[in-house]
LUMVOLO-416656 format. One record per residue: x, y, z of N, C-alpha, C in turn. Coordinates in steps of 0.001 Angstrom, whole numbers, plus 524288, in hexadecimal, padded with zeros to 5 digits. Layout:
# LUMVOLO-416656
XYZXYZXYZ ...
This chain:
# LUMVOLO-416656
4936F8784F4E27349398878BC4DFF149A6B87B8B4E010 49BD887E4D4E2954A026880CC4E4894A44887D814E653 4A2A2877414E9544A3D0872564E8E94A516872384E2B9 49F8986E4B4E11E4A2E286CCE4DB924A53B86FC54D899 4A557874A54D96C4A9CC877C14D4EB4B06E877084D53E 4B2358765D4DB144B464874A24DE224B5ED86DD84DACA 4B3AF86E3B4DC1D4B6DE865B44DC544B741865474D40D 4B428867CA4D1194B461869984CA424BA0E86B954CAD7 4BA3C86D524CDC34BFDB872704CE0B4C4BA870144CDE8 4C52286CBB4D23A4C643869054D5AA4C9C0863C84D0D0 4C43C860E34CCD64C62D85C6E4CB364C82485F4D4C6FF 4CA4F8644B4C4914C773866BC4C0C94D170867034BFE8 4D0A8868184C2AC4D74586A694C73B4D8E6864B74C6B8 4D6F3862F14C8824DB7185A774C9D54DB0E85B9A4C237 4D6EE85BD74BFC04D769857D14BC134DC7785BAD4B8E3 4DD86860EB4B8E14DFDF863E54B6B14E6518611E4B853 4E68E860814BF5C4E8E585E634C0474EC9F859984BDA7 4E8DB857184BBD94E9A1851214BBAE4EB5E853804B7FB 4E7CF8532C4B3A34EC05854134AE204F180858404AB60 4F04785A834AEE84F70D85CD54AE2F4FA90859744AF4C 4F9098555D4B4424FD79852614B56C4FC8184D284B3F3 4F9C284D4F4AFBC4F9C58460A4AC244FDE58494F4A488 4FBD484D3E4A49D4FD82851334A0BD505708528C4A01F 50664855D44A78C50900856FD4A6E4511BD852254A652 50DB984D164A989511288492F4ABC651277846784A8F2 51796841EA4A98D5155A83E004A6CF516B0839AF4A96E 516F88360C4A5FC5166E82E144AA1D51B4E830954AFCB 51F9B831B14AEC352507831DD4B0F552479835F04B763 51FA5839D14B4A551F2C83C0C4B8355224E842D34B816 52623842A74B1AD527C0846664AEEF522D284AAB4ADCE 5253684FDC4ABDB52130852D54ABE0522BC8550B4A583 52034857654A1DB520CC858F849E5251E7E85AD2499FD 51CDB85E70493555193A860914916B5160085D0048FFE 5104285E014918650C5985AA3493B550C548568248D57 50B4685B854880A50C62857CE4853A50E6E8540048164 513BD853F7485695181585338481B1518B684CA0486BF 5197C8482348383517BF8426B486F751DE08425B48740 51FC4842C348CEA525318409548F915249583AED491FE 52311835A048F45523DF8346E495495290782F5A49529 5290682D7749BF652EC2829A149B9952D94822ED49CA7 5301F822CD498445306D81D7A496425354381A7D498AE 535048184849EBD5375D814FD4A08D53DF1818AE4A0BF 54225818E94A0305465781FDC49F49545548221549985 542B9821FE497C75435A824564948353E868297B49445 53D3582B2E490BC53A1382F5549022539C78319548ABC 532C38315248B255307482E9F483E352BD0833344841D 52E9D8383A4803052B9B83B4047E89525D583756478EB 522AE8396247B9D51E5B83618478B551CCD838B547791 51A1D83D85477935182F84274475D051A3384732475A2 51B868495146F0B51D4184C654704F51871853A847022 5196A85565471EA512C085C21471CE5184585EDE47119 5165E8626546C5351777867AC46A20517C386B0346F65 51DEA86EAF46E8551C73872164725351D258763447220 51CDA87ACE4745B51B7587FE8472F552028882B247715 520B9886CD474D25247988A94477045222C88E9E47848 523AF891CD47B9352046896D347E7751F0F89AA2479F9 51E8F89B644764C51DBF89EFC47056519F489C6546DAF 516908959846FA35118C8932346DC8514E389015468B8 51A25890664669851AC488E944647251C688899046456 51D10883854608651AD587E4E464055210787EFE46165 5237887ADA4670C52AAC87A2E4643F52A0A8775845B50 52E638779945A4D52EE487471455715335687021453A5 535548710645AE853AE986D2C457FD53B5F869B945DCC 53C988649A45E8D53C438616D46398541C58613646489 543C4861D04660B54A5485D4C4666154D1985D3046C93 55016859BA46EB9552FD856E4470F4551D48594B4748A 54F8785D79478C054CC28605C47B1E5487D85E2A47D84 5462F85E1147A9153F4F85DAA47BC353FAE8580647CE9 545598554147C60542F984EFD47DE0545E084DB148499 54897853F248677548EE8534848ACE5452C854024908B 5439B85247493AD53DA685091495E7540CC8510249CED 53DA48576F49E2C53EBB8567E4A44053892852DF4A6FC 53A0E84F194AB075391B84E8B4AF465343A851DE4B141 531EA84D7B4B4F6530D0851054B7215338D851C24BC67 5377484FEA4BF0653CF284F8B4C1B554051851414BF89 53F5A8530F4BC3B543A98589A4B8F8547EE8560E4B5F3 5483A851254B6BC54CF5850104B20354AA484F864AC71 54F3F84F744AB0654D768529B4A459550D984DE84A096 54DAB849B549F0654E428455A49D3D54DD08451E4976D 54F46841E44932754F88840F348D6854AE883E1648B9E 5467D840AB48807545F283B0A484855473F839B248404 545408322E48288547A0830E947FC35475682DC047A6D 5412882D4E47B2353F4182ABF4795653A3882E9A47704 537BF82E1946F7D53417832AA46E745309482D4946D40 52CA582D4A4708E5294882A7546F30526AB82A14468D1 5256E824C74680B520B3825AE4623151B3F8295E463CC 51C8482CDD45EE151756831FD45B06517DB8352E4622E 51D4D836A74639551F84839334654851DA983F634646F 520BC83F2245F7A51E938469A45E7051A7F8468645945 5157F841AB45886514448431D4551550EA0845F2453DB 50EA4848F94500A50A6284B4A44E9E50D138515C450DF 5124985226450C6511E3857FD4527B5134C85A4944E2C 5118A85E7F44C5D5115E8627A44A43512988686E4494A 517C28689944DE951A7C86B4A44CA8520B086B8944E9D 52158867D9450A95298A866DB45056529D3865D044A1B 53020869434497753059869C5445F65361C866A2445BA 538A6865B144A2453E62862F9449D553E9F85F2845197 5408685C7F44E4053EA68582D4545A544CB855DF45362 549DA8562C45AD254D87854A445A6F54E8C8511145D6B 54DA284C4C45C6854ECB8481B46087554958483F4616D 555D08481C465F455A4C847A34681755BAF84269469B1 561B08423A469AB562C383A274697E561EA83AA24700A 55E9583CDD475C955DE383ABA4766555A4F835D5477BC 557CC8390947360551AC83374473295526982E2846FA4 5519D829194701F553788250046F4B54E168224046CE9 54A36822FD46CC25449F8224B468F55415B82473468D7 5410D822EB4621E53D77827F34618E5380F8255945FE9 533D68239C4600452E2B8211145D1A52C048232F45A35 52A2D8205A457985280181E474544D5210F8213B45254 522C08236844F08520D98283444DFF5220182E9844F6E 526D58312C451D5525FB831C9457CA52723837B8455B2 5282283907451195254383D8C44E5E5209183F23447FF 51C8283ADC44A4551AE0839C9445C15167583D72444F9 51635841DC440C1511558477A43F255145284B984404F 5185384AEE441B251BDB850C7442B751B10853AF43C41 5166A8558443C85515EE85A074369D518CF85DFF437A0 51C358610743B735211686455439DA5265A862A043977 527D1860EB43C3C52C3385B6A43E1952EB885D014381D 534B685DC5437FD53A4C86157434CD53F6585E23436AE 53F6085E1B439B3542F285BEF439D45429E856EB4415E 5460F853794407B5475B84EA3442EB54D0384B2744601 54EB384E04449655528E84C4044B1B552F08463C44F3F 555868447544B22555D283F4D4505355A0183CA2451BA 559B48398A4559B560938364F456F756170833CC45675 55DD9830824521E55EC882B3444EC75596B82AB144B2D 55A1F825834481F555B282631442EA551BA8220744635 54CD1822D6445BA5483D81F64446CF545D38211F44BA6 5458C81B1F44F775440C81E554575F547F481BD645990 54BD281919457F65500F819A745AC1555688157745957 559E08161A45C2855E0B8157345AB955D8D8100745786 55BBD80B7245A3555C63808104587A555FB8057E4554C 554F3808744518354E7A808834517954FCC8044B44B37 54BD98003C44A8E54AFC7FC62448E4543CD7FDD444445 5466C7FAFC4416C543747FB4B43B6153EFA7FFE143C1A 5385C8025743CEA539878087643CBB53A0B80ABC43F13 53D07808354437653C8B80C0E4477A5419680D864454E 5448680E6B442115499181154440B9549A28154C43BE6 5436B8145943A2954170818DB435F55415981C7C43824 541D582304435CA540078278E437FF538B3827A243699 53914824124340B53272825BC4327952EE082324437D7 530F281EEE43ADF52F8481F9D43F5852F70821A6442B3 5304C824CF4459852E9C829F6447E852D0B82CA2446B1 52A1182E1E44169525F78307143E225203382DF743F90 520468295843F1951C738259143D0951A0C8242443917 5150A821D6438D45148B81E594342450DFB822784324E 50C82827F7435C25089A827544352A5088D82DA243003 502B582CD442CA9502AF830EF429AF50194836D842B65 5032883C07428CC501E483FBD42C5D502A784457428AA 4FDE1847DD429314FEF384D32424515061584CD342723 5098484D92421DE50BB98501C4239150FDB84CE442441 50F90845DC4251D5138A8436342302513968422641CE6 5191B840B041F4751B6483E5F417FB51B578391041900 51B2483516414FF51C0F82F374166951F6482F5641676 522A382A22419595279782931417285282E8258541792 529B48223C4143352B0681C1E414AA5309081A114155D 532CF8166E418FC537B48154F41D1A5389D80E9641BEA 53D1480F5141BEE53BFC806B04190F53CE0805FF42030 53C558038E4215653BE77FF2D426A15418A7FD074255E 5419A7F81B424ED544247F3C4422DB544657F1FD41DA7 547397EFC141B7A549DA7ECD241CF254FDD7EF8A41EA7 553C07EDDE41D8E55A5C7F0D141FE655C477F0D5416D9 55E637F2AC4154955E487F58640F75560887EF6440C24 562BD7EE564102E5657A7E73040C93562577E39C40D0C 55E967E31A410BC55B147DFAC411885597B7DEF240BE3 558647D8C540A9F551FD7D679405EB54E267D80040999 54BBC7D7A1410EA546447D94E412115433B7DCEB40DBB 53E587DCA440C5D53BD37E13F40BAD53B0D7E5C340E21 53C637E98540BF353C037EE384118B5375B7F0044108A 536AD7F2BB417455321E7F33B4174B530297F95441885 52D5C7FCA34191752BF0801A341AC652850803DD41CD9 5289D8090842051523AA80A2242511525838117741FFF 51F44813F0421F051E748199841F9651D4E81B4842477 522B882009422EA521A4823554289051F748278A42694 51DDA82BC2428BF51B4B83239426C351DA9834E842BC4 51FDD83957427D3524D383CBB42BE9523C3840DF42976 52235846E742CE85216F84B9842AD6522E884B87425D2 5212385047422A052309850C241EA352631856AC41F72 52478859E8423F95281F85CFF4235852E8D85B4742840 52E17857AA42771532938561C429D9539E78541A424DE 53CFA857B642813540DE8573C421A8546AF855BE42485 545AC855664294254BE1853FE42A7054A4C850AA430D8 54EB584CB74305A5502184857434A0556C7847BF43475 5584E84AD543A0755D8C8497943BEA55D17845A343F75 55FED8409D43DFF5637083D89441915680483F0A44662 5676383F794491356D3A8422644A2656F6683E3844E9D 56F348385C44DD35719083525453CB5772D835CB45645 57715837DF45B8F57AAF8395345CCA57E5E833BD460F7 57CA583007460FF57C4F82C3C4639158442828A4463C0 587CC828894680A58C97828884659758BA4820C44634D 5890981E0A463BA589018197945FEE5868081AB94590E 58923816494575658820816E3450875826C816F44514B 5826B8186444ABF57A0F8189944977579AF817D144435 5779781307443EF573D68139543F375713F814D043D8E 570088190C43B6456A6881AA343746567178166E43509 561E581436438E65604480D9D4371355CB280FAB42FD3 55DA4809B242F1455BBB80AD642A0B5566280D994285F 5575E80E744241B54F428121C4218C54F548159D4261D 5536A819BA429955503681C5742C9F54CC982073429F3 54F3282243426B554D7A826354242854B1A8232A41D65 54C468211941C805490181E01416955431D81FF6416C0 543F182233411D153D4D8241440FD153A6B829574116D 53FBC82B49414F353C57830ED4171353CDF83692414AD 5398A837C74133F537B583F504120753CA98428941392 53F1B8410C416DC541BA845F741BCC5469C8473D417E3 547B184BD54164D54CF384C914112C5517B84EEF41435 551FE84E32418215548F8518B41CAE5561884CD54219B 5594284AB04205155C3E845EF426A7560C58472742664 560E78469242C4F568848471542CC85695C841FE431A9 56DED841BB42F655705083EC1434F4574FE840B5435C0 5758C8406B43DF757A608426943F7C57B8D83E1C4437E 5802C83E79445E757F2883BEB44A285841C8360F447EE 584A88310A44B73589DB82EC344B395857B82974447D8 583328291E4443E57EA78269E43E605842E8232943C0E 5847081E5743D5E5895781CA243A4558893818514353D 5828A818BF4360B57FD68136D42F8157AC4817DB43051 57B1D81805428BD575D181A8D4286B573BE815A8423D2 56DF080FFC4270F56DF980C37425F556B5D80B4141ED7 567958079141E3056847806A741C0F5623D8096541A4D 562A980CA7414BD55D5080F1A4142855B7981406418E6 55CCC8139A419CD55D8C819BB41E5C55CCB81DF141CCB 55BD081F424198F559EF822BF4144C556B0823C541029 557D881D6640EB05562A81AD440A4D54E7581EDE409E0 5500D820804062054AA9824F54025254AFB826AB40452 54E2F82C2E4090C548F682F0940A9654B3A833704085B 54A15838CA408C45489B83CC14051F54D3883FEC407A6 551A383EBF40B10556D38430C40B50558808441340671 5599B84B9C406BB55D8384CF740165560C184BA54038C 563A984D16406E056AB484BC94096F56BC88479040EBB 570978477940E315715784491414035756D843D8416A3 578C0846AA41A6557C698467D41C9257DDB8404A41FDB 5837F83FB841D4D5848A837EC421C55886783BE54250B 5870B838CD429CC588AE83A5142EB058FC48364942E8B 592E383A03430A5598F58396E42F4A599FD832D6432D0 5942C8337E436AE5968E82C3B43AAA5952382792434EF 59128828264323358E9D8232842E18593168202442B5C 5927581B8B42A925980281813429F7593B68162E425C0 58E4D81598424E658D3180FC94226158762816AE4200D 585F08133F41BAD580E08149E4190D57F718100C4150F 57B7C80DFC418625798F8080441810574B88081B4113F 57542803B440F4A570AA8021640BA056BBC8069840C36 56A7B809454070E5656380BD3406455672680FD44061E 5696C8132440BBA569908174040F72567E981A3040DE4 5691281D8E407C3567E0821B0407D25645A82033400AA 5640E81C2A4019A560FE81A143FC1555C0E81C693F985 55C1581F993F6625565E81FE13F41E55435823173F699 556F8829323F69F5558182E513F91255524830DB3F48D 54F61832A33F2A25504E835D83ED255514383BD23EF26 5534283DCA3F4A2551EB843AD3F3EF55A078435D3F4F2 55BD683E853F622562A783FEF3F7485675083F7C3F5E4 567DE844A93F50556B64846A83F326572AC848C93F481 5734E847EF3FB665767584A3B3FC1D5787C845D83FFFF 57C84843934001757F4983FC9405D6580FC8420C4076D 582A68442040D1F587F58475E40F95589B1844CE411ED 5902A84330411FA5922E840AD416C059581844CD419F6 596438427D41EAF59A528478E4210D5A0128458342176 5A26084B514212C5A7AD849D641E4D5AD9C843D442154 5AA6E84299426C35AEE883F9742AAC5AA2C839EE429D6 5A56A83A03425AD5A4F3835F2426AB5A4F682FB342648 5A43C82CF9428385A7B382774427C15A5A282211424C6 5A03B824184209059FCA81FDC41E445A08B81C8C41E50 59FFA8184841AE35A28D812274199559F0981112415B8 598DD80F1C415C25960680C3B41474590F880D7641228 58F4780B9F40C0D58C0880E614098458AA88080B40B60 583048080940C46581128044B4096C57E2F803CD40463 57D2B7FDBD403B257B2D7FF033FD2B575C9800653FCAD 57631804773F86657318807ED3F69C5719980D483FB8F 576D280D223FDA357606812CA401175745A8170F3FE96 5750F817F43FAEF5728181E4D3F65A570ED81AA23F097 56E74818173F0D856BAB816EC3ED7F5682D81B4A3EB38 567A581DCD3E6F35654F81FFA3E29656758827CE3E6A2 56C11827993E81656BB982CB83E81856AE6832183E318 568A08358C3E81D5664D839E13E4C156A5483F4A3E28A 56F4683E613E564573448418B3E65D577DF841D53E28C 57AC78470D3E03457FB0847873DDCE5836E845623DF2C 58483842F03E2475898F843373E63D58760840693EAB0 58BBA83C8D3ED9358DFA83AEC3F2715925E83A5B3F265 5943D838063F692599D983C6A3F77559B218392F3FD2F 59DB5833BF3FC2259E9A830D04037B5A1CF8322340434 5A3E383160407205A89F8313640C6A5AC8082CAF40A51 5B20182E6A40CA05B716828EE409B95B5488241140D35 5B2BF82612411365B1D381F9C414475AE2581BA341186 5AC4581EC340E925A7BF819CF40C625AB67817544098E 5AA2A8113A40A065AC6F80BE340B095A7F1808A440657 5A473807ED406525A291804CB404EB59AF8805E2403A9 59AAE805993FEBD595BF806E33FC77591F6802E73F950 58DEA803943FD6058BA37FF573FC1F589387FCB03F550 5855E7F91C3F314582C97F62E3EDD95803D7FAAD3EDF8 57F4F7FBB63E80F57C878028F3E7BA57D3D804BE3E8CC 57FCF808BE3ECDF57F3480C4E3F09557D8280FE83EE71 5803B813A63E8CA57CA88189C3E802578A5816DF3E2B2 57674812383E08D573CD80F953DC6056EC7815213DD2D 56EE8815233D79D56CA881BA73D3A156D5D81EC53D757 5700A8201A3D7F3572AC826943DA8F572E282A563D609 5710D82F653D7F656FB1831DE3D36857749834283D210 57A09834613D7F057F34836283D8CA582748379D3D333 5836B83A7F3D246589E983B4A3D01258CE183A3F3D258 58FD083AC73D5EB593B08396A3D83C5942983A873DED8 594AD832F43DDE25961A82F263E46D59BB4830E13E50C 59E56832303E8455A386831BF3EADD5A3C082D693EF53 5A78782AEA3EE425A77F8267F3F3AC5ADF58254A3F237 5B27282A2F3F5CA5B58182B9B3F4045BAFC825C23F74A 5B900820C73FA875BB8681E153FA755BB41818CF3F6C9 5C12E818D23F54A5C0F6815B03EF975C0C0811AB3F241 5C1A6810073F5CE5C02C80B0C3F7CD5BA97809AD3FA05 5B73680C0B3F9AD5B2FF80A8E3FB595B0DB8054E3FA18 5ADB7803923FC745A9F07FE313F9415A50B7FC693F3AC 5A4B97FD9B3F1DF5A1507FDA43EE2859AE17FA0F3EF0A 597527F9423EE61593C17F3AC3ED8A592397F52B3E83B 58E777F1423E8F558CD37F0873E132589147F4F03DF79 58A877F6033DBBE588F37FB3E3D8B6585D08003B3DB46 58B88803863DDE858AEF804A43E2355877B80A5E3E128 5892F80BFD3DA0758759810F53D802583BF80FD83D3FE 580E380A673D31F57DDA809543CF50577EE80D533CEB3 5794C80E0F3C8EC57494812653C7D957712816713C85D 57928818903CA0557BDC81E0D3CA6157ED8820183C543 57C438236A3C3AD57B77824EE3BE0C57DA5827C73BF93 57F5982C253C2B1582578328A3C13B5857E832643C270 5875C82DB53C4BA58F1882C9E3C7B25917D82B1D3C041 5971682E833C0295971E82E2D3BC785988C8289E3BC19 59CD3828593B7DE59EA5821C73B2B25A4778220A3B837 
């Protein structure tokens, strides 16, 4: 009987040891939080699953920032996690703020799906990656297409370009109703174009842009629910329908040292504010640019500015 008990005890120890090894070591031999999965893929490290971490006081972390994407391997090397996998944060109900650093080069589909406490999201670029196309260039792509309690359905335009004759296609994404602020903080040295339809149709009311963004492309904010927008000084062009049909947009502010040159067709269609003041650098205004705007004052200082067809059509509040 004693021999039998001894054998059972040894088997139990062996099982515990094996489980601990499996849970705490990653495929490449590195170690980390057994609940947060970080894997090595070629020369990159990928955050596959993020699990809520707790402080010594037992309280859950509510902020996830760039330091959380530094990873210490078993050999003691500190490396950057450069890819956030699909559904990595899915279902997290504690994080209120996420700051993704510029070291991240790719974010997977639905990475932030069903995050019912999320209030602020800061990204180094819009969409999945810098050169993303089609659905992957949209903010909604990062939140997924599955409905859930606490999610708001947002219909985003996928294609085509605003000046295309092809029929537009759309996708419905679900963003947390708690989400109020999205920041795009692009720190790269190369010029960056905010992609077409990136924020189109989104319920988020506060969207902030910073960094070397040189163009806001066609339909980027079309139909979004922002109240105001600060245009980075580096922006030289605002594309067709970029801010068209935004039902709450009343304020557009330009930096004192802005270099804006071009407004596309219907760029501010149905603008709801009282006034718009553009920089002296503006030299081209597209067709129907301000059509049906409620503004009583639109100031364009450059007397040599070239205007397209009927830029002020339907602007009944403008003085004759």
